[in-house]
C-alpha positions as CSV (number, residue, x, y, z in Angstrom):
1,M,42.5,1.7,10.9
2,R,39.5,1.6,13.1
3,V,37.5,3.7,10.9
4,G,38.4,1.3,8.1
5,V,37.4,-1.9,10.1
6,F,34.0,0.0,10.9
7,K,33.3,1.0,7.5
8,G,34.2,-2.5,6.1
9,S,31.9,-4.1,8.9
10,L,29.0,-1.9,7.8
11,I,29.5,-2.5,4.1
12,F,29.9,-6.4,4.9
13,L,26.7,-6.4,6.9
14,S,24.7,-4.6,4.0
15,L,25.8,-7.0,1.4
16,L,25.2,-10.1,3.7
17,V,21.6,-9.1,4.5
18,T,21.0,-8.0,0.7
19,G,22.4,-11.3,-0.2
20,L,20.1,-13.3,2.0
21,L,17.2,-11.4,0.6
22,I,18.2,-12.1,-3.0
23,L,18.4,-15.7,-2.1
24,A,15.1,-15.7,-0.5
25,V,13.4,-14.1,-3.4
26,G,15.2,-16.0,-5.8
27,S,14.2,-19.4,-4.3
28,L,10.5,-18.3,-5.3
29,F,11.5,-18.5,-8.9
30,L,14.0,-21.6,-8.7
31,V,12.2,-24.1,-6.6
32,P,8.9,-24.3,-8.8
33,E,8.4,-26.5,-11.8
34,W,7.7,-23.7,-14.6
35,A,5.5,-26.0,-16.7
36,E,3.2,-26.2,-13.5
37,V,3.5,-22.5,-12.9
38,W,2.2,-21.7,-16.5
39,A,-0.6,-24.1,-16.1
40,D,-1.7,-22.5,-12.7
41,L,-1.5,-19.1,-14.4
42,S,-4.3,-19.9,-16.8
43,S,-6.6,-21.4,-14.1
44,P,-9.9,-19.9,-13.4
45,E,-9.0,-19.2,-9.6
46,M,-5.5,-17.5,-10.4
47,L,-7.1,-15.4,-13.2
48,F,-10.0,-14.1,-10.9
49,S,-7.5,-13.6,-8.1
50,L,-5.2,-11.5,-10.3
51,R,-8.0,-9.6,-11.6
52,L,-9.6,-8.9,-8.2
53,S,-6.2,-7.9,-6.8
54,I,-5.3,-5.4,-9.5
55,S,-8.7,-3.8,-9.8
56,T,-9.2,-3.3,-6.0
57,A,-5.4,-2.1,-5.6
58,C,-6.0,0.6,-8.4
59,I,-9.2,1.8,-6.8
60,S,-7.8,1.6,-3.2
61,A,-4.6,3.4,-4.1
62,S,-6.4,6.2,-6.0
63,M,-8.7,6.6,-2.9
64,V,-5.6,6.6,-0.5
65,M,-3.9,9.6,-2.7
66,V,-7.2,11.4,-2.7
67,V,-6.9,11.5,1.2
68,A,-3.2,11.3,1.7
69,V,-2.2,14.4,-0.2
70,P,-4.4,17.0,1.5
71,M,-3.8,15.2,4.9
72,G,0.1,15.2,4.5
73,F,-0.1,19.0,3.4
74,A,-2.3,19.9,6.4
75,L,0.0,18.1,8.9
76,S,3.1,19.7,7.3
77,R,1.8,23.2,6.9
78,F,-0.8,24.0,9.5
79,R,-0.8,24.0,13.4
80,F,-4.3,22.9,14.8
81,W,-5.6,21.5,17.9
82,G,-5.3,17.6,17.9
83,Q,-2.6,17.5,15.5
84,G,-0.7,15.3,17.6
85,L,-3.5,12.9,18.0
86,V,-4.2,12.8,14.1
87,R,-0.5,11.8,13.5
88,T,-0.7,9.3,16.1
89,V,-3.8,7.8,15.2
90,V,-3.0,7.7,11.5
91,D,0.4,5.9,12.2
92,L,-1.3,3.3,14.5
93,P,-2.0,0.7,11.6
94,V,1.7,0.6,11.0
95,A,2.7,-0.4,14.5
96,F,0.1,-3.2,15.1
97,P,-0.5,-6.4,13.1
98,E,-2.9,-6.4,10.0
99,L,-5.2,-8.9,11.7
100,V,-5.8,-6.4,14.5
101,L,-6.6,-3.6,12.1
102,G,-9.0,-6.0,10.2
103,L,-10.7,-6.8,13.5
104,C,-11.2,-3.2,14.3
105,L,-12.8,-2.4,10.9
106,L,-14.9,-5.5,11.2
107,L,-16.4,-4.1,14.5
108,L,-16.6,-0.7,13.0
109,F,-18.5,-1.7,9.7
110,G,-20.3,-4.7,11.1
111,K,-24.0,-5.1,12.3
112,N,-24.1,-2.0,14.2
113,G,-25.4,1.4,13.8
114,F,-22.6,2.7,11.5
115,G,-22.4,-0.4,9.7
116,D,-26.3,-0.6,9.3
117,F,-26.2,3.0,7.9
118,L,-23.7,2.2,5.3
119,D,-25.7,-0.8,4.3
120,S,-28.6,1.4,3.8
121,L,-26.4,3.4,1.1
122,G,-25.4,0.2,-0.5
123,L,-22.0,0.0,1.0
124,S,-21.9,-3.5,2.5
125,L,-18.2,-3.5,3.7
126,V,-18.3,-7.1,5.3
127,F,-17.5,-10.1,3.4
128,S,-17.6,-8.1,0.1
129,K,-15.5,-6.9,-2.6
130,Q,-16.1,-3.3,-1.2
131,G,-14.6,-4.7,1.9
132,V,-11.5,-5.7,0.2
133,V,-11.2,-2.1,-1.1
134,A,-11.8,-0.6,2.5
135,A,-9.3,-2.9,3.9
136,Q,-6.6,-2.0,1.4
137,F,-7.4,1.6,1.8
138,F,-6.9,1.6,5.6
139,T,-3.8,-0.6,5.4
140,A,-2.0,1.6,3.0
141,L,-3.1,5.2,4.0
142,P,-0.6,5.5,6.9
143,Y,2.4,4.9,4.6
144,A,1.1,7.5,2.0
145,V,0.4,10.1,4.5
146,R,3.8,9.8,6.0
147,I,5.4,10.0,2.6
148,M,3.4,13.2,1.7
149,K,3.9,14.8,4.9
150,S,7.9,14.4,4.4
151,T,7.6,15.6,0.9
152,F,5.7,18.8,2.0
153,D,8.3,19.3,4.8
154,Y,11.1,19.5,2.5
155,I,9.4,22.1,0.1
156,N,10.3,25.6,0.8
157,P,7.3,27.5,2.1
158,R,8.6,30.7,0.7
159,M,7.4,29.9,-2.7
160,E,4.0,29.5,-1.2
161,F,4.2,32.7,0.5
162,V,5.3,34.6,-2.7
163,S,2.3,33.0,-4.3
164,R,-0.1,34.2,-1.7
165,S,1.3,37.7,-2.0
166,L,0.6,37.8,-5.7
167,G,-3.1,37.4,-4.8
168,Y,-3.5,33.5,-5.1
169,T,-5.9,31.8,-2.7
170,L,-4.4,29.1,-0.4
171,F,-6.3,26.4,-2.6
172,E,-4.9,28.0,-5.9
173,T,-1.4,28.1,-4.4
174,F,-1.7,24.5,-3.4
175,L,-2.8,23.4,-6.8
176,R,-0.4,25.6,-8.7
177,V,2.7,25.7,-6.4
178,S,2.7,22.9,-3.7
179,L,1.3,20.0,-5.7
180,P,3.7,20.5,-8.7
181,L,6.6,20.6,-6.5
182,A,5.6,17.7,-4.7
183,K,5.1,15.5,-7.8
184,N,8.0,13.0,-7.0
185,G,6.5,12.5,-3.5
186,V,3.1,12.0,-5.0
187,L,4.4,9.4,-7.4
188,A,6.5,7.6,-4.8
189,A,3.3,7.6,-2.4
190,L,1.2,6.3,-5.3
191,V,3.6,3.4,-6.0
192,I,3.9,2.5,-2.3
193,S,0.3,2.7,-1.9
194,F,-0.5,0.3,-4.9
195,A,2.2,-2.3,-3.7
196,R,1.0,-2.2,-0.2
197,C,-2.7,-2.5,-1.3
198,L,-1.7,-5.4,-3.7
199,G,-0.2,-7.3,-0.7
200,T,-2.5,-6.7,2.1
201,F,-3.4,-10.0,3.5
202,G,-4.6,-9.9,7.4
203,T,-7.0,-6.9,7.0
204,V,-8.7,-8.3,3.9
205,L,-8.9,-11.8,5.5
206,I,-10.7,-10.5,8.5
207,L,-12.8,-7.8,7.0
208,A,-13.8,-9.4,3.5
209,G,-13.4,-12.8,4.5
210,G,-11.1,-14.1,2.1
211,S,-13.7,-16.3,0.3
212,Y,-12.9,-18.7,-2.5
213,M,-13.2,-16.7,-5.7
214,H,-15.3,-14.0,-4.3
215,T,-13.0,-11.8,-2.2
216,E,-10.0,-14.0,-3.2
217,T,-7.0,-11.7,-3.7
218,L,-3.5,-12.8,-4.5
219,P,-2.3,-13.1,-0.9
220,I,-5.5,-14.9,0.0
221,T,-5.0,-17.3,-2.8
222,L,-1.4,-18.0,-1.5
223,Y,-2.7,-18.6,1.9
224,L,-5.7,-21.0,0.8
225,N,-3.5,-22.9,-1.3
226,I,-1.0,-23.6,1.4
227,S,-3.7,-24.6,3.7
228,Y,-4.9,-27.0,1.2
229,G,-1.4,-28.3,0.5
230,N,-1.4,-27.1,-3.0
231,M,2.1,-25.7,-3.1
232,G,2.1,-25.2,-6.9
233,M,-0.7,-22.6,-6.8
234,A,0.7,-21.0,-3.6
235,L,4.2,-20.5,-5.5
236,T,2.5,-19.2,-8.4
237,S,0.5,-16.7,-6.7
238,G,3.7,-15.6,-4.7
239,I,5.7,-15.3,-7.9
240,L,2.7,-12.9,-9.4
241,L,3.0,-10.7,-6.3
242,V,6.6,-10.2,-6.5
243,A,6.4,-9.7,-10.2
244,V,3.6,-7.1,-10.1
245,S,5.4,-5.3,-7.1
246,F,8.7,-5.4,-9.1
247,L,7.0,-3.9,-12.2
248,A,5.4,-1.1,-10.0
249,I,8.8,-0.1,-8.5
250,F,10.4,-0.3,-11.9
251,I,7.8,1.9,-13.4
252,F,8.5,4.4,-10.6
253,E,12.0,4.4,-11.1
254,K,11.8,5.0,-14.7
255,T,9.2,7.6,-14.3
256,E,11.3,9.5,-11.5
257,T,14.3,9.6,-13.6
258,S,12.4,11.0,-16.5
259,I,10.9,13.9,-14.4
């Protein structure tokens, strides 16, 4: 009897929270006037914001995966001095607000020795579109690294040992054995990274400036239009964020079931 009550309580709590989330997301689609939404979708500001968000998110997510896959493999398979420090520092952006991360990046890439060096290479990351990519990259990287480390942790290393015993190098084993076995994790990390890059707000606002039709991503559009009192544009940008994120998760689910 007690087990039944406990089980029912957990299920009720799960359904209650899920229902509240459905109502919250659903209100975004029920409150706006759809004629106004369609008009806002074709506005120059919204089209610019959508193009910039998708293009930067694709670039940032690709860069994240180039770094996260080898980092996840290294943290999973190797033991080295400073490993605990690497894990802690990489996870730090998950623990503190995006605004703090944006401030840290602004200080790093601003007018100092390192920032000036990047400027000399043509990489001006402060108040620029490159800064949007950098902000998204550092925001999404911890999530991808954690997913990839967990993925490699669950892969039996015996198959890698067999590959090495057959004469393959560690790099060849990584490409031909470890990476194919981790394909589902790679896909999951890519989708999560894309969605995280698309929704990055605070880091972009501080580092890239959130300038109107210059570094204006969809979250910045939502913020700016709420500040102006233009709820129509704010709701439209919110709908786009939800729709694109839902599409990314849907593609991930369909792709995963076909693998």
